[in-house]
N, C-alpha and C positions, 0 to 999 in steps of 0.2 A: 796624798792618798791616790792610788790608781783609779782611773775613770770607771772601770768595771765594778770596783768595790763601791764607789760612790753611787753608781746606778742601782746597786742592790740595796744600799743603805737608805737612800733618799730618792725614790723612783719618781722621775718627772713625767713618766708616761702612764701613771696609774689612772684609773677611770675618772677619779675625782678631778684630776688636773688636765685631762685630755682635751676638754673643750677650750680651755684657756690656750693650750698649745695650738689648736687648730685656728683659733681666731688670730693669734700672734703670727702664725705662718701665712695667713692670708695677705699680709704685707710686712715681711720681716725687716724691711729697711726703715720702717716707720718707728720713731721713738714713741712707744706706747705709754699713755698715761695709765697708772695702776687702776684708777676708778673706771676709766673708759674700757679697759680690757676686761675688768670684772663684770661690768654692766653688759657688754656684748656677749660674754660667755655665760651670763646668768649665774655668776659665782659671787662670793663675797670678796671684798678687797683683801681680807686676811688670807684667803686661799690664794689669791693672785700673787700676793707678796711672797708667800711660802713657795709657790711653784717657781717663781722667778729666782728666788734665792737658790733653789735646787739647781736650776739651769745655770746660774752664775757660778756655782761651785764646780761644775764640770766644763765650764768654759763656753757655754752656749747663750749666755745673756750678759749684758753689761748695764749696770744702773747708770743712767744718764743724770739722774738727780734722785732725791728722796721720793719723788712722785712719778718718775718716768724710767722706762727700761727699753732696751733694744735687743733684738735677737741677733746672735752672731753665728756665722757658718751654718746657715739654715739647711743647706744640702746635706752636710755631714750629720747634722742633728736629725734630719729625716731618716738617713741611713741607720743611725744608731737606734732610733725608734723602731724601724722596721725589723732590725736584727733582734731586738727584745721581743717584739710582737710575734715574730715567726715561731717562737717556741711555746706560745700560749695554746692551750687546748681549747678548741671550739667545738660545739655540738654541730654536727653536720649530718643532715638527713638526706639520704641519696635515693633517687627514683629514676625510673625509666618511663617514657611515654608509652601509651598503649600500643602505638605503632612505632616501629624502629624508624628513626629519623636522625638528621644531622643537627649540629649546633645552630646553624642559621635558621633552620625550620623551627627549632625550639624557641628562638627569639621571636619568630613570627607568631608562634602559638601564644606566647606570653603577651604580645602586643594585642592580639585579637581578644584575649580573655581578661585584659587588664582591669576593666570595670568590675569584674566579678571576683577578683582576687583580693582577699582581706589583708590588712596590715600595711605598715609603712615600708613596703618592700622596695628594693632597688637592685639593679644588676651590679655585680662587683667582679673582682678577679679578672681573668682573661677575657671573658665575654663582655664585661663592662668596658674594659680597656679597648676592645675591638671597635667600640663605637666612638671612643674619644681620641685614641692615638694608636691605630692599627699597627701591629708589628709582627707578632708571632702567631702562628696557626694554633687554633684551639679546638677542642672537641667536647668540652664540658661547659656547662652554664651554671654559675654560682649566683644565688639570690640571697642578698643580705636581708634577713627577715627577723626583726625583733619579735619576741614571743613566738618563735617558731614551734616551741613545744606545744603551744595551744592551737596554733593556726595550721599546722601541717595537714591535719585531717581534711580541713576545708580545701586546701590546695590540691590534695589528692583527688577529692571529689570533682572539683571544677575542671581540672586538667586531665582527669582519668589517669592518674599516675600509679605506677606499680612499684612498691618498695624493692630496691635492688642495691646490694652492697657495692656494685660497680657501675651503677647507673650514671648517666651523664648530667642529670639534674640534681643540684645540691641546694637544699634549703638550709642556710647557715644561720644558726643562732649567734649573733655577733658578740664579741667580747665587750665592745663599747655599746651598751644598750641604747644610750641616748646620743652621745656625741658622734657615734658612727653614722648617724643620719644627718649630721650637720653638712649643709652644702649639697644635698641631693638635688639634681637637675634633670631635665628631660632632654634626651638625645634620640633622635629618630623615633619619637613617640613612645619611648621607654624611659623609666626612671633609672638613673645611674648615680652611684655614690660619688662623693667629691673626689677630686684628683688625689688628695692626700690619702683618703681611704683606699682608693684604687692602688696607689703605690704600696701601701701596707699589705693589702691582700695579694697583689701580684708577687710581691717580694717573697712571700711564704709559699707560693705555688711551686711544686717541684720540677715542672717541665718548662724551662725557658722563662720562668716567672720573673727572675731577677733581671734578665735582659729586658723584658717588657716593662718592669718597674723603672729601670734606668731610662728607657725610651720616654716614658711619661714624664720623668723628672726633667730630662734635657729638652724635650720638645714642647712640653705644655707648662709645667710648673715654673721652671726657671725663667723662661721668657716672660711669663706673667709677673714674676717678681721684678724683673728689669723694667717693666712698663709701669709698675706701681709708683 
């Protein structure tokens, strides 16, 4: 059966399985114990087995034994995941600051107001990538904000934002409500999503996003895999 048909039939990138995939990709050369993988992902062993079977069917996992599995071709797996994710519709609320400014100054604005901004937010897409693996010029700032529907009014008030369909500030309601926040870290005093989530979000960005995504993969993610 063709890979694309298998991806549609048994989607290994669904929300329920995505945390397992993120944990497995943290060290893809490791033979993962099913129970260990499930525990670290906060999932049931049954879900871990199902997700690994789906990956095995499309050639991205190998069962080392009845209790262990290993990820195969992690870079291509990540590319397939990003291609699938790129077509998903996300809620994206766009704003402009009260005073016209550039992306770097918006980052400074977020840093200064960080303590007042609600939610488990983190920078993503090109702005987040600029702090982790600078490559492409950017002029928009994307904020990964679970519950953006409820929190955006507070963000408007704190930052004095003006709704604008072409504004440079994006408050993004993530597709992966929980697993999308897995691996958030602080870079230059700002929260940034994990390298995997950066890859996914940059890949879908229309202007040089795929180049930026591949830069993250080659310069950050793959060297970490080699060291693991």
